[in-house]
N, C-alpha and C positions, 0 to 999 in steps of 0.2 A: 652692615654685611649680613647676608642671610645665614641663618644657623644651619649647619650641615646636618642632614638627616642620617641617623644611625639605623641602618637596615639590619634586621635579624631574621633568622630562619624560622619557619613555622614550628619546628620542633622545640623552639625556645619559648613558646607561648606559656604564660602563667596567668591564672585567673585574676591576679592582683594588678596586672598591667593595665594602664589607662591611656597610654600613648605609644602604642606598638606600631612599628613600621616594617614593611617587608617588600620584597620583590617576588612576584609569583606569576604563574601562567593561568589564564582563565580556561578551564576545561569544560565549563557549562555555565549557563546563564538563564535566569528565569525571566518571564515577562514582567514588566512593571505592574505593581499593585497600587492603584491610585484610590484614595479615599478622602472624604470630607472631614476635616478636623474642626469639631464644634468649638473647641477652646480658642483656636486662633481665627476661625472663620475663613480658613483657606484650604486649598487642596494640597494634601501631602501624599507621599508615596514611599515605596520601598522596593528595592530590586536585590536579588540574591545572586552573587557570583560564587561559583565553585572554583577554588584555586588550588594550585599544586606547585611545590618547589623542589620536589624530589620524587623518586619512584614510590616511596613509602609514606609520604606525608601529603595529605589532602584534607581540606576543610572548607567551610562556607564563610562568606563575608557578606553581611547584610548592610546595604547602603540606604540610610534614611535621609529624607529632606523634603523641601518644597517640590511641587510637581515639576517645575522647570528644571531643578537639579537632577531629579530622578530620570526625567525624559532625556536630559543631556547624557547621563551615564548610559542609558539604553541605546542611544544612537552612536555614542563614541566608542564604547567598549564591546568588543566582539570576541567570540570563542576563538582561541588561538593567539590572542594578544598577550604580551608580557606587560604587566602593570606595576606601578609603585602604589602601595597602599600606605598612607601616611596618617598617623594620629588616630589609629583605630583602638577601640576598647576590646580587651580580651574577655570573653564570657565562657564560663564552664558549661558543658553540655550535659543536661540531666539524662540519665539513662532511660531510654524509651521502654515502655511496658510492652510485653509480647503482644503482637497483633495490632498495636496502636498505629493509626494512620500517620504516614510521614509526609511532610510538606516540602522537604528539601533533600538533596542527596546525602547519603550517609558518609561522613568523613572517617578518616583513620586516626584522628587525634581527639583528645577529650575536650578541646577548646575550639571556639569559633570567634570570628571577628565581627565587630559592629562599627560602622563608620557613620557618624552623625554630621550633617551639614553644619559648617561653622567650626567644628572641632577637628575634623579630619577630612581627607579627600582621597580620590583615586584618579591617577593619570597614567597615560601610556609611558612606558619606560623609555629612557633616552635611547634613541636609535643609534647613537654612536657606539653604544655598548653592544655591538653586534655579536661578539663571542658569547656573552652571557645569554643573550636572547636566543641564539641558536641552540644552546644547551637546554634551556627551559622548553623551547618549542618541540624538542624531541620527545618530551613527556606526553605529547598528544597521542603518540603511537605506543605508549607503554600501557599495558593492561592495568586496570584499576584494582581488580580482584584476581585471585589465582585462577588460571584457566582450567585447572582441574575441577573447579566447582561448577562448570557449565553443564546444562542439561541438553538432552537431545530434543529436537522439535517433536518427534514422535512420542516421547515421554510426556511432554507438556500437553499434547492433544489427548493422550490417553488419560491423563490425570484430571482433565476438565472437559470430557467429551460429551456431556449431555447437559440439558437445561437444569437438571436436578442439582448439579454441582455449580451453584451460582456464586460461590465465594471467590472473590478475586484474590489473586496471589501475585507475588513478585519473584521473578526468576532471573538467572544469569544464562546467557546464550552466546554461542559463537556461530554466526550465520553468514551466508553470502547473499548479496542483493541479487534478486532475479529480475525484478522489474520496478520501475518508478513511474507512478501514474501522475497525470496532471493535477495541479492544486485544485481542490474544491473550495467553493465559497459558500458558507452556511450562515444564514441570518438567524439570530436569536433575540428574544426580548430581554432587555437588561434586568427588569424586575417587574413585579406586579404593580408597583406604584407608577412606573413609567412604561405602561403596557404598549404605548405606541412608539417607543424609542427602541430601535433595533441595532444590535451590534453585529458586525460582520466577522465571523470566524473563518480561519483558513485551516485546511486539513490536507496533508499530503499522505497518500497511501503507498506503502512500499511492500513488495512481495519479497519475503526472505525464505531461504531454503537451507537445509543441510543434508548430509548423506542419508539421514534416517527418514527424511520427509521431503522428497523432491517435488511433491505437489504444491508446496509453499504455504506459508502462513501470512496473513495480512498484518502489517505493522503500521499503525496510524501515528503520524507526527503532527502535533498541534502548535508547538512553540515556533515563533517566527524565525529565530536564529537557526534552529535545527532544520526547518523547512528549506532555508536558503542553502545550507550545507548539503542536505539530502538531494537537492536538485542536481548536484554535481556527482552523485554516486553513479557508478557505471555498472550496469547489469553484468553479472558473471565475473566481474573484476574487483568489486569492492567487498571486503570482509569487515564485519562489525562485531565487536565484543560488546554486547548489551548487558548492562548491570542494573538490576532491580527494574526490569521492564515489566509492565503490568500485563497479566494475562487474565482474560475474562471470557465468559460465554456470550456470544452475540446472537440475539434473537433474530436479527435481520439475516446474517450469514449462516445461522444455524450451526455454528461451530466455534471453537475457541479462537480468539484473535488477540494480537499484541497491541499495546499502545504505550507511547511515551508519556510518562507522568512527571509530577514535580520532583520525584526522587530518582528518576532514571538518569543514568550516565551512559555515554556512548564513546567507545574508543574505536576510531577508524583505522583500518589497516594495522592491527596490533602486531608490532614487531616480534614480541616474545612468543607469539603463537607458533613460529617456526614451522615444524613439520605438519602440525595440525592445520595451519593456514594454507600451506602448500597443497595438502590433500584436499582441503575444502574447495580451493580454487580449481584444482584438476577435476573434481567432481562437477562443480558448477559449469565448467566449460562443456560438459557432455549434455547438459539440460537444454533442450530447444527453447529459444526465446518465445516462439509462437505457442508454447504450451500454456502461456498465461494470457488472460483475456484482454490485454492491451492491443492485440493484433487482430486486424480484420481477417475474416475467413479462417480463423484458427481451427474451427471444427471441420473445415473442408480439406485440410492438408492430410495426406496419407490415408485417404479413404480406402477401406478394404475392397478387394475385387468383388463385383456383384455375384459372381459364381460361387464365391466362398460363403455367402450368406444363405444358410439352409434351414435354420431353426424357425419353424412356423409359430407365430403367436397371435393372439387376439389383442385388441386394444386394452382390455382389462389386464391381461397377462403382462403387457409392456409396462403399464403403470405400476402393477404390483411388484414387478421385478426391479423397477427403477426407484420407486419411492415407498413401496409397501412392505408387507411381511416377508416377501421372497427376495429381499435385497441380499446381494453378495458383497460384503465389505471388502473383499480382496481385489475387486476390479471396479473401475469407475466408468466402464462402458460395455456395451454388448450389441449384438446385431439381431435382427429379426426380419422374417418375411411376413407381411401383413396382407390379407385379402380383404378389400373393402371398397366402399364407394367414396369418391371425392365429393365432399359436401360443402367445401369452401375453396374457391380459387378465384379471388376477386381481381383479375387482371385489368379490368376496365373501370375499377373504382378510383377513389381519390388517393389511396395510399400509394407511396412510391415503392417500386419493386427493384430499384437499382441503387446500389451503394457504390461509394468510391473509396479506394484505399490508396495510401501514399506509396509510390513506387520505391521510396528509399527505406522507410521503416515498416511498411506493411500495415500501419495502423489505419483504422477507420477514420475518415474525414467527416466531421459533422456537416449536416446539410446547410447550416448557416455560415459555413466558412468556405472560402474559395480554395484554399490550400491547407496543407498540414501545418498545425500551429507549433509543432515541436521545434525547439531552438536549433537543433542539429540540421533539421530539414530546411529551415529558413535560411541557414547559413549556406547550404548547398544552392538554394535558389539565388542568393545574392552573388555567389561566385559564378553564376551563369552555367550551371550544370545542364548539359544537353539532354534531350529526351523528355517525354511527358512526365508531369508531376504526379499524376494519379492514373489509375486504371479503374474501369467500371466492372461490376459483377452483379449477377442476379442474386436477389435475396427475397424470395416470395414465400409468404405464409400459405400453406396448403393443409387442409384438414381431411382426414380419412375417418369414415364411420363404418362400423360393423355391428353385429347383433349385440355386442357387449358395451358399446360406447363410442365416443369420438376422441380421436387423438388430435389435440388442438395445437401442440407445439411444433409440428412438423414444418421444415423449411425445404424448399426446392431452390438450390443455390449453386453458384459456381459453374463448373464444367458440366455436371449432371444436368443442370437446368438448360444450358445451351444445347446439349445433345437431345434432350427430351422435347424441348420447344422447337428445335431446329432454327434457332435465331441467336445472334450475338446481341449483347446489351444495346449497342448502338443502333442495330436494326430495329429492336423493339421500340426504342424511343421515337423512331420515325413512323411507326404505325399510326393509322387513324383510330379514333375511338371505335369505329365500326369493325375494323380489323382486329382490335384487341378483344372486342366482344365475341367475334367469331372464333378466335383462338381459345378463349375461355370455355366456350361451349363444346369444344373438341374434347374437353376433359371433365367438366363439371357434370355430376350425377352419372358418371360412367364408373364401371367396376374395374379395379386395377390390382395387379400383383405388385406390391411395393417392397423393395429391399431397403432396409433402414439401418442406419447407425444411430444408436441411442446413447447419449452421454448424460450420466447422472449429475444431479446438482453436487457441487463441491464448495469448499470454503471460498474459492476464488470466483465461482460462478454459481449463484444460488438458484438458478433456474434450470429446468430440464431442457435439453437440446436434442431434437430428433432431426436427422439429416437424411434426405432421400439420396440413396446411392444409385438406384435405378428403379424404373417402374414401367410396366407394360399393361395395356388394356387386355382384359380377359372376357370371354363369353360367360353367360350365366351358368352353363354346364360345368365349366372348370371351377367357378365360384362355389357351386353346390357341392362339388367333390371335396373341397378344401375347407368347408365351414366347420369350425370347432365350437363346441358348446360353451366352454369357459373362456 
C-alpha cells in the first residue's frame, strides 16, 4: 500500500527538513538551464518554479535532474498550474548583498525548496480536488507586492533618461497593455567554441502605458511561457502589476526600456488594485490604438488642415527643431512650410510605392505575405467575413532641398498623395513605365511650397517622420521672396 503523503504549508518550512511536501500554485517559471556534467558524462539541467500557497507566502523551487527529466517538467508544468511538490529539501536563503544581481524572483519566506530527481518529484495536483485548485488559482490575480510601492512610468523615464545613466535598475509598476507586437526571432551564437552553432531566441515586445506617460514604454519578454501568455493580452483591457521589472537605457531606441528578467514577476489583472485598476483602464480606453507603430498609416491620421500650417522653416531649422539644440521636449510633433526643390521622386524606379494595410486591424501587411498574419484577422477570414481583406495606399519617399540642406525623410502618402498625383493607387499600378517617368518629371527638379507635419523620434519609433500635408508648384519669383538664410 502506497504511503500517504503529508502536505504542509509553505509557512511551515524549516531549513532542517529533507522530505518536505506541499501543494502550491506556479506563478512563474524559468527556462530550463541545461549543462554537461563531466562527473557523470551526461547532460543535466535545472528549472526554477516560483510557487505560492497564500497571499503572503511565495518562494522558489529548483528542480534538478537529467535532461529528460527537466525537459519533461518544462513541457508539463505551466504558469497557473496547481502542483504537488513531494520529497523536496528545504534550504535557507542567504541574505543578498545590496546591488547583487538576482537570478530568480524574490520570495517572501526565508526558505526555498530543492527537488532532486530520484529523491523527490513534482506533478499536477489531483483534478478531482477542484475546490482547492480554484482557491489557489485565484492567487494568480493577487498582487505579489504592495501596490503602494509602484512607480509612475514618467518617473522611471526621468530617472534613466540619458545614456549617461547606464546603471540598470529594477522597479515595480502598475501598467495597462497598449499594444502587443508579433514575436521576433533572433539568432545568436551559442559560444566562441561553437561559433557556427546558432540558437534561436524569441522576443515579444509589448507597449505599456499609464496615466503619467501615454506615449508608452517598450516591455520586452524573452521567456517562452510568458510569451505565450502575453500573446493573449488585450490592448487597453489588460492591466499588469510588474514586480522587479528591469529598466535600462537602450542605445537603439535612445530611451529607457523595460524587460522581463530572471527575477521579474507578473500579476495579470490584479484584483486588489481596485480603484487604481479601474482608473487605469478608463484612461487606457481613451488612448488611440493607432498612436502606436503597429498600425499602418498611423502618421497619416488626423493630419492638420493645410491652411493652419504657417511657420516657415528651412531644412536646417526642421532638423534642428526635431533632433538638435532647438528641441522642445513638451511636444512630439510640429508643422512647417518649406520652400525648396524636389531632388528625389523615384516613381519609375525599382522601389515599391504602394503599401497594403489590413482592413480589420489597420496593420501593415508585409510584401511577402498575402494576408494579415494576426490570429484575430485570420479567424475573420476563416469565418468568411465579406469585403476586401486589405486596402492599398501610397507611401512614396520624396526629398526636398534648399540652400541649407536636403530633407531625406519626407513621405508623400495616403490621401494627400492621391490628391497631388491625381491618381488612386490602383490606377498608378496600371501605368506603363513611360507614364510613370512622365509623372515623375512633372515634379522632379521643380520648386514647391510644401506644408509638412514633422513627427520627432520617440521611444516607440526611433526615426524621424515627415509627412506632406499639401504642396504646390511655385515660380522662381515666389521662391526668392521666401528664401531664408538659416
